[in-house]
DRENPA-3360 file (N, C-alpha, C; in nm, 2 decimals, always signed):
BEGIN
1 = MKSEQKEN = +0.08/-0.12/+0.00/+0.00/+0.00/+0.00/+0.09/+0.12/+0.00 ~ +0.20/+0.12/+0.07/+0.29/+0.24/+0.08/+0.35/+0.27/-0.06 ~ +0.38/+0.17/-0.14/+0.43/+0.20/-0.28/+0.32/+0.27/-0.36 ~ +0.19/+0.23/-0.34/+0.08/+0.29/-0.41/+0.07/+0.44/-0.37 ~ +0.09/+0.47/-0.24/+0.07/+0.60/-0.19/+0.19/+0.69/-0.24 ~ +0.31/+0.63/-0.26/+0.42/+0.71/-0.32/+0.38/+0.75/-0.46 ~ +0.32/+0.66/-0.54/+0.28/+0.69/-0.68/+0.16/+0.78/-0.68 ~ +0.07/+0.76/-0.59/-0.05/+0.84/-0.59/-0.07/+0.89/-0.45;
9 = PGASAKAV = -0.02/+1.01/-0.41/-0.03/+1.06/-0.27/-0.17/+1.08/-0.23 ~ -0.27/+1.09/-0.32/-0.40/+1.12/-0.28/-0.48/+0.99/-0.24 ~ -0.42/+0.87/-0.27/-0.49/+0.75/-0.24/-0.50/+0.72/-0.10 ~ -0.61/+0.68/-0.05/-0.63/+0.65/+0.09/-0.61/+0.50/+0.12 ~ -0.59/+0.46/+0.24/-0.56/+0.32/+0.28/-0.69/+0.25/+0.28 ~ -0.81/+0.32/+0.30/-0.94/+0.25/+0.30/-1.00/+0.24/+0.16 ~ -1.06/+0.13/+0.13/-1.13/+0.11/+0.01/-1.27/+0.18/+0.03 ~ -1.31/+0.26/-0.07/-1.44/+0.33/-0.07/-1.55/+0.24/-0.13;
17 = APKEKPGW = -1.65/+0.22/-0.06/-1.76/+0.13/-0.11/-1.84/+0.22/-0.22 ~ -1.88/+0.15/-0.33/-1.96/+0.22/-0.43/-2.09/+0.27/-0.37 ~ -2.13/+0.39/-0.41/-2.25/+0.45/-0.36/-2.37/+0.38/-0.42 ~ -2.47/+0.36/-0.33/-2.59/+0.29/-0.38/-2.67/+0.38/-0.46 ~ -2.74/+0.32/-0.56/-2.83/+0.40/-0.65/-2.95/+0.44/-0.57 ~ -3.00/+0.57/-0.58/-3.12/+0.60/-0.51/-3.25/+0.53/-0.56 ~ -3.34/+0.50/-0.47/-3.46/+0.44/-0.50/-3.56/+0.54/-0.56 ~ -3.67/+0.50/-0.61/-3.77/+0.59/-0.67/-3.81/+0.70/-0.57;
25 = ADVPIGAV = -3.82/+0.67/-0.45/-3.87/+0.77/-0.35/-3.76/+0.87/-0.31 ~ -3.64/+0.84/-0.35/-3.53/+0.93/-0.32/-3.50/+1.03/-0.43 ~ -3.56/+1.01/-0.55/-3.53/+1.10/-0.66/-3.62/+1.22/-0.65 ~ -3.57/+1.34/-0.66/-3.65/+1.46/-0.65/-3.74/+1.47/-0.76 ~ -3.86/+1.53/-0.74/-3.96/+1.56/-0.84/-3.91/+1.67/-0.93 ~ -3.92/+1.65/-1.06/-3.88/+1.75/-1.16/-3.97/+1.74/-1.28 ~ -3.97/+1.85/-1.35/-4.05/+1.86/-1.48/-4.19/+1.82/-1.46 ~ -4.25/+1.87/-1.35/-4.39/+1.83/-1.32/-4.47/+1.96/-1.33;
33 = VLEAGCGV = -4.58/+1.95/-1.40/-4.68/+2.06/-1.40/-4.77/+2.04/-1.28 ~ -4.76/+2.12/-1.19/-4.84/+2.11/-1.06/-4.98/+2.16/-1.07 ~ -5.01/+2.25/-1.16/-5.14/+2.30/-1.18/-5.19/+2.26/-1.32 ~ -5.32/+2.22/-1.32/-5.38/+2.18/-1.45/-5.38/+2.30/-1.54 ~ -5.37/+2.28/-1.67/-5.36/+2.39/-1.76/-5.36/+2.33/-1.90 ~ -5.34/+2.42/-2.00/-5.33/+2.37/-2.14/-5.22/+2.45/-2.21 ~ -5.19/+2.41/-2.33/-5.09/+2.48/-2.41/-5.11/+2.62/-2.43 ~ -5.23/+2.67/-2.42/-5.25/+2.81/-2.44/-5.19/+2.90/-2.33;
41 = EYETGEWR = -5.18/+2.84/-2.21/-5.12/+2.91/-2.10/-4.96/+2.91/-2.10 ~ -4.91/+2.82/-2.18/-4.76/+2.81/-2.19/-4.71/+2.85/-2.32 ~ -4.65/+2.96/-2.33/-4.59/+3.01/-2.46/-4.45/+2.94/-2.48 ~ -4.45/+2.85/-2.57/-4.32/+2.77/-2.59/-4.25/+2.81/-2.71 ~ -4.29/+2.90/-2.79/-4.23/+2.94/-2.91/-4.10/+3.01/-2.90 ~ -4.06/+3.06/-2.79/-3.94/+3.13/-2.77/-3.81/+3.04/-2.79 ~ -3.82/+2.91/-2.77/-3.71/+2.83/-2.77/-3.70/+2.76/-2.91 ~ -3.78/+2.80/-3.00/-3.77/+2.74/-3.14/-3.64/+2.78/-3.21;
49 = SERPVVNT = -3.58/+2.69/-3.28/-3.46/+2.72/-3.36/-3.50/+2.74/-3.51 ~ -3.61/+2.69/-3.55/-3.66/+2.72/-3.69/-3.80/+2.75/-3.69 ~ -3.84/+2.83/-3.79/-3.98/+2.87/-3.79/-4.04/+2.84/-3.93 ~ -4.17/+2.80/-3.94/-4.23/+2.77/-4.07/-4.27/+2.91/-4.13 ~ -4.23/+2.93/-4.25/-4.27/+3.05/-4.33/-4.36/+3.00/-4.44 ~ -4.48/+3.05/-4.45/-4.58/+3.00/-4.55/-4.60/+3.10/-4.66 ~ -4.59/+3.05/-4.78/-4.62/+3.13/-4.90/-4.77/+3.12/-4.92 ~ -4.84/+3.22/-4.87/-4.98/+3.22/-4.88/-5.04/+3.23/-5.02;
57 = DKCINCLF = -4.96/+3.29/-5.11/-5.01/+3.30/-5.25/-5.02/+3.17/-5.32 ~ -4.94/+3.07/-5.27/-4.94/+2.94/-5.34/-5.01/+2.83/-5.25 ~ -5.06/+2.87/-5.13/-5.13/+2.78/-5.04/-5.26/+2.73/-5.11 ~ -5.28/+2.60/-5.10/-5.40/+2.54/-5.16/-5.51/+2.51/-5.06 ~ -5.48/+2.55/-4.93/-5.58/+2.54/-4.82/-5.63/+2.40/-4.80 ~ -5.54/+2.30/-4.81/-5.57/+2.16/-4.78/-5.58/+2.14/-4.63 ~ -5.52/+2.23/-4.56/-5.51/+2.23/-4.41/-5.44/+2.11/-4.35 ~ -5.36/+2.04/-4.42/-5.28/+1.94/-4.37/-5.19/+1.99/-4.25;
65 = CWVFCPDG = -5.14/+2.11/-4.27/-5.06/+2.17/-4.16/-5.14/+2.18/-4.03 ~ -5.26/+2.22/-4.04/-5.35/+2.24/-3.93/-5.38/+2.10/-3.86 ~ -5.40/+2.00/-3.95/-5.44/+1.87/-3.90/-5.32/+1.80/-3.82 ~ -5.20/+1.82/-3.88/-5.08/+1.75/-3.82/-5.00/+1.83/-3.72 ~ -5.03/+1.96/-3.70/-4.96/+2.04/-3.61/-4.98/+1.99/-3.46 ~ -4.88/+1.95/-3.39/-4.90/+1.89/-3.26/-4.92/+2.00/-3.16 ~ -4.90/+2.13/-3.19/-4.92/+2.24/-3.10/-5.04/+2.32/-3.12 ~ -5.12/+2.29/-3.22/-5.23/+2.38/-3.25/-5.19/+2.52/-3.29;
73 = AVIVENEK = -5.08/+2.53/-3.35/-5.02/+2.67/-3.38/-5.07/+2.72/-3.52 ~ -5.14/+2.64/-3.60/-5.19/+2.68/-3.73/-5.33/+2.74/-3.71 ~ -5.34/+2.86/-3.75/-5.47/+2.93/-3.73/-5.55/+2.92/-3.86 ~ -5.67/+2.87/-3.85/-5.76/+2.85/-3.96/-5.88/+2.94/-3.94 ~ -5.93/+3.01/-4.05/-6.05/+3.09/-4.04/-6.13/+3.07/-4.17 ~ -6.26/+3.04/-4.15/-6.34/+3.01/-4.27/-6.29/+2.90/-4.36 ~ -6.24/+2.80/-4.30/-6.18/+2.68/-4.36/-6.06/+2.71/-4.45 ~ -5.99/+2.82/-4.42/-5.87/+2.85/-4.49/-5.76/+2.89/-4.40;
81 = FKAIDYYH = -5.63/+2.86/-4.44/-5.52/+2.90/-4.36/-5.52/+3.05/-4.34 ~ -5.50/+3.09/-4.22/-5.49/+3.23/-4.19/-5.35/+3.27/-4.14 ~ -5.29/+3.19/-4.05/-5.16/+3.24/-3.99/-5.10/+3.12/-3.91 ~ -4.98/+3.15/-3.86/-4.91/+3.06/-3.77/-4.90/+3.14/-3.64 ~ -4.93/+3.07/-3.53/-4.92/+3.13/-3.40/-4.78/+3.10/-3.35 ~ -4.69/+3.19/-3.36/-4.55/+3.17/-3.32/-4.52/+3.17/-3.17 ~ -4.62/+3.21/-3.09/-4.61/+3.21/-2.95/-4.61/+3.06/-2.90 ~ -4.68/+2.97/-2.98/-4.69/+2.83/-2.95/-4.62/+2.74/-3.04;
89 = CKGCGICS = -4.58/+2.78/-3.16/-4.51/+2.70/-3.25/-4.37/+2.67/-3.20 ~ -4.34/+2.54/-3.20/-4.20/+2.50/-3.15/-4.11/+2.47/-3.26 ~ -4.15/+2.49/-3.39/-4.06/+2.47/-3.50/-4.02/+2.33/-3.54 ~ -4.11/+2.24/-3.51/-4.08/+2.10/-3.53/-4.07/+2.06/-3.68 ~ -4.14/+2.14/-3.77/-4.13/+2.11/-3.91/-4.23/+2.01/-3.97 ~ -4.32/+1.96/-3.88/-4.42/+1.86/-3.93/-4.51/+1.93/-4.04 ~ -4.55/+2.05/-4.02/-4.63/+2.12/-4.12/-4.56/+2.12/-4.25 ~ -4.44/+2.16/-4.25/-4.36/+2.16/-4.38/-4.35/+2.03/-4.44;
97 = NECPAKVI = -4.32/+1.92/-4.37/-4.31/+1.79/-4.42/-4.44/+1.74/-4.48 ~ -4.56/+1.78/-4.42/-4.69/+1.72/-4.46/-4.75/+1.81/-4.57 ~ -4.70/+1.92/-4.60/-4.76/+2.01/-4.70/-4.75/+1.96/-4.84 ~ -4.86/+1.92/-4.91/-4.85/+1.86/-5.04/-4.80/+1.96/-5.14 ~ -4.83/+2.09/-5.12/-4.80/+2.20/-5.22/-4.66/+2.25/-5.19 ~ -4.60/+2.21/-5.08/-4.46/+2.25/-5.05/-4.45/+2.40/-5.04 ~ -4.54/+2.47/-4.97/-4.54/+2.61/-4.96/-4.49/+2.66/-4.82 ~ -4.46/+2.56/-4.74/-4.41/+2.59/-4.60/-4.26/+2.56/-4.60;
105 = TMVEETKF = -4.18/+2.66/-4.57/-4.04/+2.65/-4.56/-3.99/+2.67/-4.42 ~ -3.91/+2.58/-4.37/-3.85/+2.60/-4.24/-3.73/+2.69/-4.25 ~ -3.73/+2.80/-4.18/-3.62/+2.90/-4.19/-3.56/+2.91/-4.05 ~ -3.42/+2.92/-4.04/-3.36/+2.94/-3.91/-3.41/+3.06/-3.85 ~ -3.44/+3.05/-3.72/-3.50/+3.17/-3.65/-3.41/+3.29/-3.65 ~ -3.28/+3.27/-3.63/-3.19/+3.38/-3.62/-3.18/+3.45/-3.76 ~ -3.18/+3.38/-3.87/-3.18/+3.44/-4.00/-3.31/+3.51/-4.03 ~ -3.42/+3.45/-3.99/-3.55/+3.52/-4.01/-3.55/+3.65/-3.94;
113 = QEANGEAS = -3.50/+3.65/-3.81/-3.51/+3.78/-3.73/-3.41/+3.88/-3.79 ~ -3.29/+3.84/-3.84/-3.20/+3.93/-3.90/-3.26/+3.99/-4.03 ~ -3.34/+3.92/-4.10/-3.40/+3.97/-4.23/-3.52/+4.05/-4.20 ~ -3.59/+4.02/-4.10/-3.72/+4.09/-4.08/-3.73/+4.17/-3.95 ~ -3.63/+4.17/-3.87/-3.63/+4.25/-3.75/-3.67/+4.16/-3.63 ~ -3.62/+4.20/-3.52/-3.65/+4.12/-3.39/-3.79/+4.13/-3.36 ~ -3.86/+4.23/-3.40/-4.00/+4.25/-3.36/-4.10/+4.19/-3.47 ~ -4.05/+4.09/-3.54/-4.13/+4.03/-3.64/-4.25/+3.97/-3.57;
121 = AAVQGNGN = -4.37/+3.97/-3.64/-4.49/+3.94/-3.58/-4.49/+3.79/-3.52 ~ -4.55/+3.78/-3.40/-4.56/+3.65/-3.34/-4.66/+3.57/-3.40 ~ -4.76/+3.63/-3.46/-4.86/+3.56/-3.54/-4.84/+3.61/-3.68 ~ -4.80/+3.52/-3.77/-4.76/+3.56/-3.90/-4.86/+3.51/-4.00 ~ -4.93/+3.60/-4.07/-5.03/+3.56/-4.17/-4.98/+3.57/-4.31 ~ -4.90/+3.67/-4.33/-4.84/+3.69/-4.47/-4.71/+3.62/-4.47 ~ -4.71/+3.50/-4.52/-4.58/+3.43/-4.52/-4.50/+3.46/-4.64 ~ -4.53/+3.56/-4.71/-4.45/+3.60/-4.83/-4.34/+3.69/-4.79;
129 = IKAKTGGK = -4.30/+3.69/-4.66/-4.19/+3.77/-4.61/-4.06/+3.70/-4.66 ~ -3.97/+3.77/-4.72/-3.85/+3.71/-4.77/-3.75/+3.70/-4.65 ~ -3.70/+3.58/-4.63/-3.60/+3.55/-4.53/-3.47/+3.52/-4.60 ~ -3.36/+3.57/-4.54/-3.23/+3.55/-4.60/-3.18/+3.41/-4.55 ~ -3.22/+3.31/-4.63/-3.19/+3.17/-4.59/-3.07/+3.12/-4.66 ~ -3.03/+3.19/-4.77/-2.91/+3.14/-4.84/-2.94/+3.01/-4.92 ~ -3.07/+2.98/-4.93/-3.11/+2.86/-5.00/-3.16/+2.89/-5.14 ~ -3.24/+2.80/-5.20/-3.29/+2.82/-5.33/-3.39/+2.93/-5.34;
137 = GE = -3.41/+2.99/-5.45/-3.51/+3.09/-5.47/-3.47/+3.23/-5.43 ~ -3.34/+3.25/-5.40/-3.29/+3.38/-5.36/-3.21/+3.45/-5.46;
% end
């Protein structure tokens, strides 16, 4: 043991027993919604990294985006696409993937804000806003 201490002065003479894993009752509660509510009360759009931008001139109003949106962030009025609610849109891209007309483009949030200003509308109805994406069509 003394030769081990010469090589590693921090080594102790006693063997340390491995720590036991905590049981379910020992784990602290986390990520729990304590009060009943719904998504309307929780604005989750601020942590989005991409945003859907809709070209409303080419939209065929199939409403697949509305059907498949897991956040209910697609606003429909009179059976037509009206806008995206960016307060609740998380930028998952499902609407873009499901759009048969391919009029929904996912744009990096930072590039969109650079092109359109930090105060770009949280509810965007005119998706014909040009975003500097560096992609096709520019």
